[in-house]
A tleap script that builds the chain and sets N, CA, C and O, in Angstrom:
source leaprc.protein.ff14SB
mol = sequence {
  NMET ARG PRO LYS THR PRO ILE GLU SER LYS
  THR ALA THR LYS TYR THR ALA PHE ARG CYS
  PRO GLU GLU LEU LEU GLU PRO LEU ARG LYS
  ARG ALA GLU LYS GLU ARG ARG SER LEU SER
  ASN TYR ILE ILE VAL LEU ILE GLU ARG ASP
  VAL ARG GLY ASP ASP THR GLY GLY ASP ALA
  ASP GLU GLY GLU VAL SER LYS PRO ALA ALA
  SER ALA LYS PRO SER THR ARG ARG CLYS
}
set mol.1.N position { 35.563 122.828 130.351 }
set mol.1.CA position { 34.746 121.912 130.926 }
set mol.1.C position { 33.868 122.129 129.685 }
set mol.1.O position { 34.055 122.918 128.759 }
set mol.2.N position { 32.926 121.303 129.863 }
set mol.2.CA position { 31.941 121.472 128.534 }
set mol.2.C position { 30.828 121.979 129.496 }
set mol.2.O position { 30.918 122.028 130.723 }
set mol.3.N position { 29.506 122.438 128.547 }
set mol.3.CA position { 28.714 122.947 129.486 }
set mol.3.C position { 27.486 121.738 129.725 }
set mol.3.O position { 27.608 120.853 128.878 }
set mol.4.N position { 26.479 121.527 130.561 }
set mol.4.CA position { 25.670 120.386 131.251 }
set mol.4.C position { 24.821 120.430 130.200 }
set mol.4.O position { 24.418 121.459 129.657 }
set mol.5.N position { 24.494 119.100 129.856 }
set mol.5.CA position { 23.316 118.911 128.695 }
set mol.5.C position { 22.341 118.472 129.618 }
set mol.5.O position { 22.704 117.850 130.616 }
set mol.6.N position { 20.931 118.761 129.374 }
set mol.6.CA position { 20.131 118.103 130.589 }
set mol.6.C position { 20.132 117.035 131.173 }
set mol.6.O position { 19.550 116.873 132.246 }
set mol.7.N position { 20.884 115.993 130.475 }
set mol.7.CA position { 20.499 114.417 130.900 }
set mol.7.C position { 21.904 114.833 132.169 }
set mol.7.O position { 21.598 114.432 133.292 }
set mol.8.N position { 23.066 115.421 132.116 }
set mol.8.CA position { 23.962 115.739 133.092 }
set mol.8.C position { 23.534 116.638 134.138 }
set mol.8.O position { 24.430 116.952 134.922 }
set mol.9.N position { 22.401 117.127 134.347 }
set mol.9.CA position { 22.051 117.850 135.480 }
set mol.9.C position { 21.217 116.819 136.361 }
set mol.9.O position { 21.422 115.638 136.081 }
set mol.10.N position { 20.544 117.012 137.116 }
set mol.10.CA position { 20.190 116.127 138.142 }
set mol.10.C position { 18.507 116.002 137.498 }
set mol.10.O position { 17.474 116.400 138.037 }
set mol.11.N position { 18.633 115.481 136.503 }
set mol.11.CA position { 16.910 115.075 135.722 }
set mol.11.C position { 17.067 113.748 135.728 }
set mol.11.O position { 18.077 113.130 135.392 }
set mol.12.N position { 15.813 113.217 136.207 }
set mol.12.CA position { 15.362 111.935 136.276 }
set mol.12.C position { 15.331 111.189 135.010 }
set mol.12.O position { 14.772 111.616 134.000 }
set mol.13.N position { 15.934 110.085 135.089 }
set mol.13.CA position { 16.230 108.828 133.890 }
set mol.13.C position { 15.591 108.028 134.186 }
set mol.13.O position { 15.456 107.878 135.400 }
set mol.14.N position { 14.926 107.177 133.349 }
set mol.14.CA position { 14.613 105.714 133.091 }
set mol.14.C position { 15.214 104.938 132.380 }
set mol.14.O position { 15.627 105.415 131.323 }
set mol.15.N position { 15.484 103.555 132.643 }
set mol.15.CA position { 16.614 102.612 132.059 }
set mol.15.C position { 15.414 101.947 130.878 }
set mol.15.O position { 14.322 101.384 130.959 }
set mol.16.N position { 16.275 102.357 129.860 }
set mol.16.CA position { 15.291 101.630 128.175 }
set mol.16.C position { 16.526 101.107 127.658 }
set mol.16.O position { 17.706 101.439 127.780 }
set mol.17.N position { 15.750 99.940 126.876 }
set mol.17.CA position { 16.713 98.971 126.422 }
set mol.17.C position { 16.067 99.387 125.037 }
set mol.17.O position { 14.950 99.903 125.071 }
set mol.18.N position { 16.687 99.200 123.841 }
set mol.18.CA position { 16.378 99.045 122.467 }
set mol.18.C position { 17.454 98.012 121.743 }
set mol.18.O position { 18.469 97.598 122.303 }
set mol.19.N position { 17.046 97.672 120.396 }
set mol.19.CA position { 17.690 96.941 119.715 }
set mol.19.C position { 18.168 98.323 118.963 }
set mol.19.O position { 17.654 99.427 118.786 }
set mol.20.N position { 19.741 97.534 118.519 }
set mol.20.CA position { 20.576 98.694 117.775 }
set mol.20.C position { 21.614 97.965 116.240 }
set mol.20.O position { 22.689 97.370 116.312 }
set mol.21.N position { 20.869 98.270 115.083 }
set mol.21.CA position { 21.569 97.507 113.916 }
set mol.21.C position { 23.012 97.029 114.695 }
set mol.21.O position { 23.384 97.771 115.604 }
set mol.22.N position { 23.689 96.052 114.444 }
set mol.22.CA position { 24.960 95.698 114.577 }
set mol.22.C position { 25.991 96.357 113.494 }
set mol.22.O position { 27.176 96.115 113.720 }
set mol.23.N position { 25.754 97.005 112.565 }
set mol.23.CA position { 26.488 97.717 111.870 }
set mol.23.C position { 26.744 99.011 111.963 }
set mol.23.O position { 27.672 99.593 111.401 }
set mol.24.N position { 25.698 99.623 112.871 }
set mol.24.CA position { 26.004 100.691 113.599 }
set mol.24.C position { 27.020 101.142 114.930 }
set mol.24.O position { 27.525 102.205 115.290 }
set mol.25.N position { 27.026 99.890 115.390 }
set mol.25.CA position { 27.541 99.934 117.013 }
set mol.25.C position { 28.983 100.618 116.888 }
set mol.25.O position { 29.211 101.632 117.547 }
set mol.26.N position { 30.009 100.042 116.001 }
set mol.26.CA position { 31.299 100.431 116.230 }
set mol.26.C position { 31.336 101.760 115.457 }
set mol.26.O position { 31.738 102.660 116.195 }
set mol.27.N position { 31.069 102.147 114.302 }
set mol.27.CA position { 30.979 103.586 114.073 }
set mol.27.C position { 30.494 104.657 115.523 }
set mol.27.O position { 30.976 105.767 115.744 }
set mol.28.N position { 29.608 104.074 116.230 }
set mol.28.CA position { 29.081 104.894 117.229 }
set mol.28.C position { 29.889 104.675 118.400 }
set mol.28.O position { 29.898 105.589 119.225 }
set mol.29.N position { 30.596 103.600 118.643 }
set mol.29.CA position { 31.274 103.618 119.666 }
set mol.29.C position { 32.648 104.375 119.348 }
set mol.29.O position { 33.302 104.789 120.305 }
set mol.30.N position { 33.102 104.571 118.066 }
set mol.30.CA position { 34.041 105.275 117.883 }
set mol.30.C position { 33.979 106.941 117.619 }
set mol.30.O position { 34.878 107.779 117.561 }
set mol.31.N position { 32.770 107.027 117.508 }
set mol.31.CA position { 32.123 108.591 117.616 }
set mol.31.C position { 32.192 109.091 119.136 }
set mol.31.O position { 32.414 110.242 119.514 }
set mol.32.N position { 31.974 108.072 119.838 }
set mol.32.CA position { 31.970 108.344 121.295 }
set mol.32.C position { 32.873 108.754 121.855 }
set mol.32.O position { 32.964 109.757 122.562 }
set mol.33.N position { 34.160 107.449 121.374 }
set mol.33.CA position { 35.336 107.679 121.663 }
set mol.33.C position { 35.961 108.801 121.746 }
set mol.33.O position { 36.507 109.186 122.780 }
set mol.34.N position { 35.929 109.761 120.107 }
set mol.34.CA position { 36.352 110.827 119.974 }
set mol.34.C position { 35.519 112.119 120.641 }
set mol.34.O position { 35.828 113.240 120.235 }
set mol.35.N position { 34.703 112.019 121.428 }
set mol.35.CA position { 34.129 113.374 122.180 }
set mol.35.C position { 34.446 112.855 123.675 }
set mol.35.O position { 34.367 113.560 124.681 }
set mol.36.N position { 34.726 111.838 123.649 }
set mol.36.CA position { 35.052 111.348 125.381 }
set mol.36.C position { 34.073 111.258 126.122 }
set mol.36.O position { 33.979 111.909 127.162 }
set mol.37.N position { 33.136 110.389 125.681 }
set mol.37.CA position { 31.739 109.810 125.849 }
set mol.37.C position { 31.495 108.580 126.061 }
set mol.37.O position { 32.172 107.803 125.389 }
set mol.38.N position { 30.422 107.936 127.092 }
set mol.38.CA position { 30.484 106.542 126.883 }
set mol.38.C position { 29.284 106.542 125.604 }
set mol.38.O position { 28.756 107.511 125.059 }
set mol.39.N position { 29.109 105.273 125.397 }
set mol.39.CA position { 27.994 105.088 124.329 }
set mol.39.C position { 26.622 105.252 124.449 }
set mol.39.O position { 25.818 105.403 123.529 }
set mol.40.N position { 26.352 105.205 125.927 }
set mol.40.CA position { 25.023 105.766 126.118 }
set mol.40.C position { 24.871 107.018 126.401 }
set mol.40.O position { 23.822 107.591 126.106 }
set mol.41.N position { 25.717 107.545 126.916 }
set mol.41.CA position { 25.701 108.862 126.915 }
set mol.41.C position { 25.892 109.843 125.726 }
set mol.41.O position { 25.441 110.979 125.875 }
set mol.42.N position { 26.517 109.523 124.558 }
set mol.42.CA position { 26.724 109.775 122.940 }
set mol.42.C position { 25.292 109.542 122.299 }
set mol.42.O position { 24.928 110.406 121.501 }
set mol.43.N position { 24.515 108.582 122.525 }
set mol.43.CA position { 23.510 107.963 121.982 }
set mol.43.C position { 22.395 109.307 122.560 }
set mol.43.O position { 21.573 109.862 121.832 }
set mol.44.N position { 22.532 109.496 123.427 }
set mol.44.CA position { 21.289 110.481 124.231 }
set mol.44.C position { 21.771 111.618 124.028 }
set mol.44.O position { 20.969 112.534 124.209 }
set mol.45.N position { 23.008 111.964 123.652 }
set mol.45.CA position { 23.338 113.260 123.001 }
set mol.45.C position { 22.646 113.424 121.828 }
set mol.45.O position { 21.814 114.330 121.786 }
set mol.46.N position { 22.859 112.588 120.671 }
set mol.46.CA position { 22.591 112.617 119.453 }
set mol.46.C position { 20.853 112.818 119.479 }
set mol.46.O position { 20.228 113.419 118.605 }
set mol.47.N position { 20.237 112.157 120.711 }
set mol.47.CA position { 18.583 112.169 120.624 }
set mol.47.C position { 18.140 113.488 120.896 }
set mol.47.O position { 17.214 114.146 120.422 }
set mol.48.N position { 19.055 113.754 121.816 }
set mol.48.CA position { 18.912 115.641 122.697 }
set mol.48.C position { 18.656 116.272 121.398 }
set mol.48.O position { 17.559 116.594 120.940 }
set mol.49.N position { 20.045 116.434 120.759 }
set mol.49.CA position { 20.363 117.162 119.697 }
set mol.49.C position { 18.880 117.318 118.509 }
set mol.49.O position { 18.257 118.304 118.117 }
set mol.50.N position { 18.758 116.008 118.259 }
set mol.50.CA position { 17.328 116.039 117.261 }
set mol.50.C position { 15.865 116.442 117.714 }
set mol.50.O position { 15.037 117.053 117.039 }
set mol.51.N position { 15.756 116.059 118.752 }
set mol.51.CA position { 14.717 116.311 119.429 }
set mol.51.C position { 14.557 118.321 119.793 }
set mol.51.O position { 13.477 118.909 119.852 }
set mol.52.N position { 15.709 118.870 119.948 }
set mol.52.CA position { 15.848 120.085 120.083 }
set mol.52.C position { 15.904 120.826 118.759 }
set mol.52.O position { 15.669 122.029 118.647 }
set mol.53.N position { 16.230 120.018 117.776 }
set mol.53.CA position { 16.536 120.473 116.487 }
set mol.53.C position { 17.608 121.277 116.014 }
set mol.53.O position { 17.615 122.137 115.133 }
set mol.54.N position { 18.577 120.820 116.802 }
set mol.54.CA position { 19.858 121.447 116.512 }
set mol.54.C position { 20.161 120.828 115.371 }
set mol.54.O position { 19.783 119.677 115.150 }
set mol.55.N position { 21.049 121.697 114.321 }
set mol.55.CA position { 21.780 121.636 113.421 }
set mol.55.C position { 23.456 121.193 113.524 }
set mol.55.O position { 24.191 121.042 112.547 }
set mol.56.N position { 23.845 121.031 114.937 }
set mol.56.CA position { 24.887 121.319 114.856 }
set mol.56.C position { 25.840 120.020 114.462 }
set mol.56.O position { 27.036 120.149 114.200 }
set mol.57.N position { 25.150 118.768 114.459 }
set mol.57.CA position { 25.863 117.542 114.178 }
set mol.57.C position { 26.742 117.677 112.840 }
set mol.57.O position { 26.385 118.345 111.870 }
set mol.58.N position { 28.164 116.815 112.939 }
set mol.58.CA position { 28.967 116.306 111.721 }
set mol.58.C position { 28.284 115.862 110.561 }
set mol.58.O position { 27.192 115.297 110.624 }
set mol.59.N position { 28.956 116.122 109.385 }
set mol.59.CA position { 28.297 115.442 107.996 }
set mol.59.C position { 28.630 113.666 108.495 }
set mol.59.O position { 29.668 113.139 108.895 }
set mol.60.N position { 27.637 113.265 108.320 }
set mol.60.CA position { 28.512 111.580 108.659 }
set mol.60.C position { 28.837 111.118 106.840 }
set mol.60.O position { 28.713 109.895 106.771 }
set mol.61.N position { 29.073 111.509 105.917 }
set mol.61.CA position { 29.832 111.068 104.822 }
set mol.61.C position { 31.511 111.593 105.139 }
set mol.61.O position { 32.476 110.954 104.719 }
set mol.62.N position { 31.586 112.389 105.648 }
set mol.62.CA position { 32.937 112.654 105.989 }
set mol.62.C position { 33.708 112.370 107.549 }
set mol.62.O position { 34.875 112.581 107.878 }
set mol.63.N position { 32.497 111.780 108.383 }
set mol.63.CA position { 33.025 110.879 109.567 }
set mol.63.C position { 33.705 112.064 110.792 }
set mol.63.O position { 34.467 111.758 111.709 }
set mol.64.N position { 33.318 113.078 110.566 }
set mol.64.CA position { 33.962 114.186 111.610 }
set mol.64.C position { 32.745 114.440 112.706 }
set mol.64.O position { 31.602 114.625 112.288 }
set mol.65.N position { 33.016 114.442 114.038 }
set mol.65.CA position { 32.068 114.290 115.078 }
set mol.65.C position { 32.396 116.056 115.314 }
set mol.65.O position { 33.535 116.517 115.242 }
set mol.66.N position { 31.404 116.727 115.546 }
set mol.66.CA position { 31.239 118.088 115.718 }
set mol.66.C position { 31.014 118.374 117.450 }
set mol.66.O position { 30.496 117.500 118.145 }
set mol.67.N position { 31.372 119.413 117.909 }
set mol.67.CA position { 30.860 120.111 119.241 }
set mol.67.C position { 29.601 120.570 119.615 }
set mol.67.O position { 29.237 121.546 118.959 }
set mol.68.N position { 28.872 120.202 120.404 }
set mol.68.CA position { 27.507 121.114 120.517 }
set mol.68.C position { 27.883 122.583 120.586 }
set mol.68.O position { 28.717 123.062 121.355 }
set mol.69.N position { 26.975 123.408 119.452 }
set mol.69.CA position { 27.065 124.605 119.633 }
set mol.69.C position { 27.409 125.439 121.032 }
set mol.69.O position { 27.061 124.911 122.088 }
set mol.70.N position { 28.011 126.591 121.066 }
set mol.70.CA position { 28.072 127.145 122.576 }
set mol.70.C position { 27.088 128.025 122.251 }
set mol.70.O position { 26.934 128.493 121.123 }
set mol.71.N position { 26.166 128.354 123.558 }
set mol.71.CA position { 25.023 128.974 123.607 }
set mol.71.C position { 25.605 130.928 123.365 }
set mol.71.O position { 26.330 131.656 124.043 }
set mol.72.N position { 24.727 131.170 121.901 }
set mol.72.CA position { 24.934 132.284 122.169 }
set mol.72.C position { 24.123 133.609 122.807 }
set mol.72.O position { 24.042 134.712 122.269 }
set mol.73.N position { 23.666 133.296 123.822 }
set mol.73.CA position { 22.909 133.975 125.067 }
set mol.73.C position { 23.783 134.261 126.059 }
set mol.73.O position { 24.321 133.344 126.679 }
set mol.74.N position { 24.136 136.074 126.445 }
set mol.74.CA position { 24.901 136.392 126.735 }
set mol.74.C position { 24.546 135.743 128.546 }
set mol.74.O position { 23.497 135.141 128.773 }
set mol.75.N position { 25.389 135.951 129.443 }
set mol.75.CA position { 25.484 135.589 130.728 }
set mol.75.C position { 24.690 136.562 131.211 }
set mol.75.O position { 24.631 137.658 130.654 }
set mol.76.N position { 23.886 136.221 132.466 }
set mol.76.CA position { 22.749 137.266 133.327 }
set mol.76.C position { 23.816 137.245 134.495 }
set mol.76.O position { 23.876 138.266 135.179 }
set mol.77.N position { 24.580 136.300 134.771 }
set mol.77.CA position { 25.533 135.936 136.124 }
set mol.77.C position { 26.285 137.189 136.337 }
set mol.77.O position { 26.936 137.568 135.363 }
set mol.78.N position { 26.340 138.018 137.561 }
set mol.78.CA position { 27.265 139.117 137.640 }
set mol.78.C position { 28.481 138.399 138.653 }
set mol.78.O position { 28.510 137.488 139.479 }
set mol.79.N position { 29.435 139.360 138.081 }
set mol.79.CA position { 30.498 138.643 138.646 }
set mol.79.C position { 30.825 139.286 140.024 }
set mol.79.O position { 31.731 138.827 140.719 }
savepdb mol mol.pdb
quit
């Protein structure tokens, strides 16, 4: 099970529509499918990574999709 992103938690969301160049849609769909995400969820994850400044994305030239980095913060939860 992958860690929850802020959008997967019970954060309020707002419907937003935007225009996307057609030549980007198919590559985005393929990458979303590789990560087993919907297209809209994949786009949100990309935006979140950009806003947070994560440098965990794959190299666009290689066409690889990388998973978000695991948190380096140790768990404080007691067993």
